[in-house]
Each structure stands twice: as C-alpha cells, then as structure tokens.
C-alpha positions as CSV (number, residue, x, y, z in Angstrom):
1,M,0.0,0.0,0.0
2,P,1.5,3.4,-1.0
3,D,2.4,5.7,1.9
4,D,-0.1,8.4,0.8
5,V,-2.9,5.8,0.8
6,K,-1.9,4.4,4.2
7,L,-1.8,7.9,5.7
8,C,-5.3,8.7,4.2
9,V,-6.7,5.5,5.6
10,E,-5.3,6.2,9.0
11,I,-6.8,9.7,9.0
12,L,-10.1,8.4,7.7
13,D,-10.2,5.7,10.5
14,K,-9.6,8.4,13.1
15,A,-12.2,10.7,11.5
16,I,-14.8,7.9,11.5
17,K,-14.3,7.3,15.2
18,F,-14.5,11.0,15.8
19,E,-17.8,11.2,13.9
20,E,-19.2,8.2,15.8
21,T,-18.4,10.0,19.1
22,G,-20.1,13.1,17.7
23,V,-23.2,11.1,16.8
24,A,-23.4,9.6,20.3
25,F,-22.8,13.0,21.9
26,F,-25.5,14.9,19.9
27,K,-28.1,12.1,20.2
28,E,-27.6,12.0,24.0
29,R,-27.9,15.8,24.2
30,A,-31.0,15.8,22.0
31,E,-32.7,13.3,24.4
32,A,-31.8,15.3,27.5
33,A,-32.4,18.8,26.0
34,P,-34.8,20.9,28.0
35,S,-36.0,23.0,25.1
36,Q,-37.3,22.2,21.6
37,L,-34.7,24.5,20.1
38,E,-31.9,22.5,21.6
39,R,-33.6,19.2,20.7
40,N,-34.0,20.3,17.1
41,L,-30.4,21.5,17.0
42,F,-28.8,18.4,18.4
43,Q,-31.0,16.1,16.3
44,S,-29.9,18.0,13.2
45,L,-26.2,17.8,14.2
46,A,-26.5,14.1,14.9
47,K,-28.0,13.6,11.4
48,D,-25.1,15.5,9.9
49,E,-22.5,13.5,11.7
50,I,-24.2,10.2,10.6
51,G,-23.9,11.4,7.0
52,H,-20.3,12.4,7.5
53,R,-19.5,9.0,9.0
54,A,-21.1,7.2,6.1
55,H,-19.2,9.2,3.6
56,L,-15.9,8.8,5.4
57,M,-16.5,5.0,5.5
58,R,-17.3,4.9,1.8
59,M,-14.1,6.8,1.0
60,R,-12.0,4.6,3.2
61,D,-13.4,1.4,1.8
62,D,-12.9,2.7,-1.8
63,L,-9.4,3.7,-0.9
64,L,-8.6,0.3,0.5
65,R,-10.1,-1.4,-2.6
66,T,-8.4,0.8,-5.2
67,N,-5.3,2.2,-3.6
68,D,-6.1,5.4,-5.6
69,V,-6.4,8.6,-3.6
70,A,-7.7,10.7,-6.5
71,A,-10.4,8.1,-7.4
72,S,-11.5,7.3,-3.8
73,L,-11.6,10.7,-2.1
74,V,-14.5,12.4,-3.7
75,P,-16.8,15.1,-2.4
76,E,-20.0,13.9,-0.9
77,E,-23.1,14.4,-3.0
78,D,-25.5,15.8,-0.5
79,H,-28.6,17.2,-2.0
80,E,-30.1,17.8,1.5
81,H,-27.1,19.8,2.8
82,R,-28.2,22.8,4.7
83,S,-26.2,25.8,5.9
84,A,-25.8,26.5,9.6
85,R,-28.2,29.4,9.2
86,E,-30.8,27.2,7.7
87,I,-30.5,24.7,10.5
88,F,-30.8,27.4,13.1
89,E,-33.8,29.0,11.4
90,Q,-35.5,25.7,11.0
91,A,-34.9,24.9,14.7
92,M,-36.2,28.3,15.7
93,A,-39.3,27.9,13.6
94,A,-40.4,25.0,15.8
95,V,-39.9,27.0,19.0
96,T,-43.0,28.5,20.4
97,D,-41.7,30.0,23.6
98,P,-38.0,31.1,23.6
99,Y,-36.5,31.4,27.0
100,Q,-33.2,32.3,28.6
101,A,-31.2,29.1,29.2
102,G,-29.6,28.2,32.5
103,N,-25.8,27.8,33.1
104,D,-26.0,24.0,32.8
105,E,-27.6,24.3,29.3
106,L,-25.1,26.8,28.2
107,E,-22.3,24.6,29.4
108,I,-23.7,21.7,27.3
109,I,-23.7,24.0,24.2
110,K,-20.1,25.0,25.0
111,G,-19.2,21.3,25.2
112,A,-20.7,20.8,21.8
113,M,-18.8,23.7,20.5
114,E,-15.6,22.1,21.8
115,V,-16.4,18.9,20.0
116,E,-16.7,20.8,16.7
117,R,-13.5,22.8,17.4
118,K,-11.7,19.5,17.8
119,G,-13.1,18.2,14.6
120,H,-12.0,21.3,12.8
121,A,-8.5,21.0,14.2
122,M,-8.3,17.3,13.3
123,Y,-9.3,18.0,9.6
124,T,-7.1,21.0,9.4
125,A,-4.1,19.0,10.6
126,A,-5.0,16.3,8.1
127,V,-4.7,18.9,5.3
128,E,-1.1,19.6,6.3
129,K,-0.2,15.9,6.5
130,V,-1.4,14.7,3.1
131,A,0.4,15.3,-0.2
132,S,-2.5,14.6,-2.5
133,P,-4.4,17.7,-3.7
134,Q,-7.6,15.6,-3.8
135,A,-7.1,14.6,-0.1
136,K,-6.3,18.2,0.8
137,T,-9.6,19.3,-0.8
138,I,-11.6,16.7,1.0
139,F,-10.1,17.4,4.4
140,R,-10.5,21.2,3.9
141,H,-14.2,20.6,3.1
142,L,-14.6,18.5,6.2
143,A,-12.9,21.2,8.3
144,Q,-15.3,23.8,6.9
145,E,-18.3,21.5,7.8
146,E,-17.0,21.4,11.4
147,Q,-16.6,25.2,11.4
148,E,-20.2,25.6,10.2
149,H,-21.4,23.4,13.1
150,Y,-19.4,25.5,15.5
151,R,-21.0,28.7,14.1
152,L,-24.4,27.1,14.5
153,L,-23.7,26.2,18.1
154,K,-22.1,29.6,18.9
155,N,-25.1,31.3,17.5
156,T,-27.5,29.1,19.5
157,H,-25.4,29.7,22.7
158,D,-25.6,33.4,22.2
159,Y,-29.3,33.3,21.6
160,L,-30.0,31.1,24.6
161,A,-27.8,33.2,26.9
162,D,-29.6,36.4,26.1
163,P,-32.5,36.3,23.6
164,A,-33.3,40.0,24.1
165,D,-29.8,41.1,23.1
166,W,-29.1,38.5,20.5
167,H,-27.9,40.3,17.3
168,G,-28.5,37.7,14.7
169,F,-26.8,34.8,13.0
170,D,-24.3,36.6,10.7
171,E,-22.4,38.4,13.4
172,Q,-20.6,35.3,14.7
173,P,-16.9,34.5,15.0
174,M,-15.3,31.7,13.0
175,L,-12.8,29.1,14.3
176,D,-10.1,30.4,12.0
177,G,-10.3,33.9,13.5
178,G,-12.2,35.4,10.5
C-alpha cells in the first residue's frame, strides 16, 4: 500500500471514530435537552454526523479497494445539505416559547462547540499531513463543515444566553479567527 494511501486510511479511520463519538454526543444531548430549540439543533447535528461518518466510511473502503487517492476521495453528493443558518432558522421555527437558558444548558452548548472545534483542528491537521491535492480538498471541506457546526452552536449559545440582546446569525466568530 502506497504511503499516501496508508496515511489517508489512518486519517479516515480516526475521523470515522470521531464522527461516531459526535453522533453519540449529539443524540444524548438531544434526548436530554430541556428546550425544543436544543432538541432540534442536536438532532440535526447528529444527522449531519451520521452522514459524515457514512461518507468517510465509503471513501476509506474505496481507498482500500483501489489504492487510488484521487479516485477514492471524492466530495459527498449531499442534495439535502443545509447551511448553519438554515439549520438554526428551522430549529427556531419550531420553537413557540423562547427562553433564557440556565448555566447548565449553556455549558452543554459550550461542550458541543468544543467537539466541533476538535473536529475542525483534526481535519485542518490532516490537510497539512497529506500530499495529494484531492485529499487536501476533501479534508478542507470537512474542516469547513465542522466550522459551520461551530458557528451554529455559537449562535445558539448566544441566543439562549440572552435572547433579548441577540444580534443575529451573521455576526458570529469563526474558528479560523475570521
């Protein structure tokens, strides 16, 4: 097995485990969430992570079968992909009585933000490790997905912390400092 294929398989194995952890985390949070907004948000994130995991597994399996990075690492065809803004707006549409969250709930959101930050860091590091332009593109895309989830969670945190002073979705920081 060529070194670049072996490295990509190792990264994909790690990413699959990371996504599995994310699925479990978000499903658990959705079940325990005290508000419909949080339930909707965590259910949506769990669904996204399930899709990421399935795509990562397909790429890994194709890579093991073909030993060809360019042929195996292809972007996910996701016709249902929604932006962080769309996910938040859809979660908000189902909420009938927004409220100010307690510290425990805000800490749960912060924990979820940390999960997404770690995913972003993992995929960004992968970009630096691989030589293949195709692999770099895939891992950059996955890092961006994690950043979008982070933005969604940060926006939700800010809204729940202070609904009256919430300034809207587009005024949020990004993981890369932008």
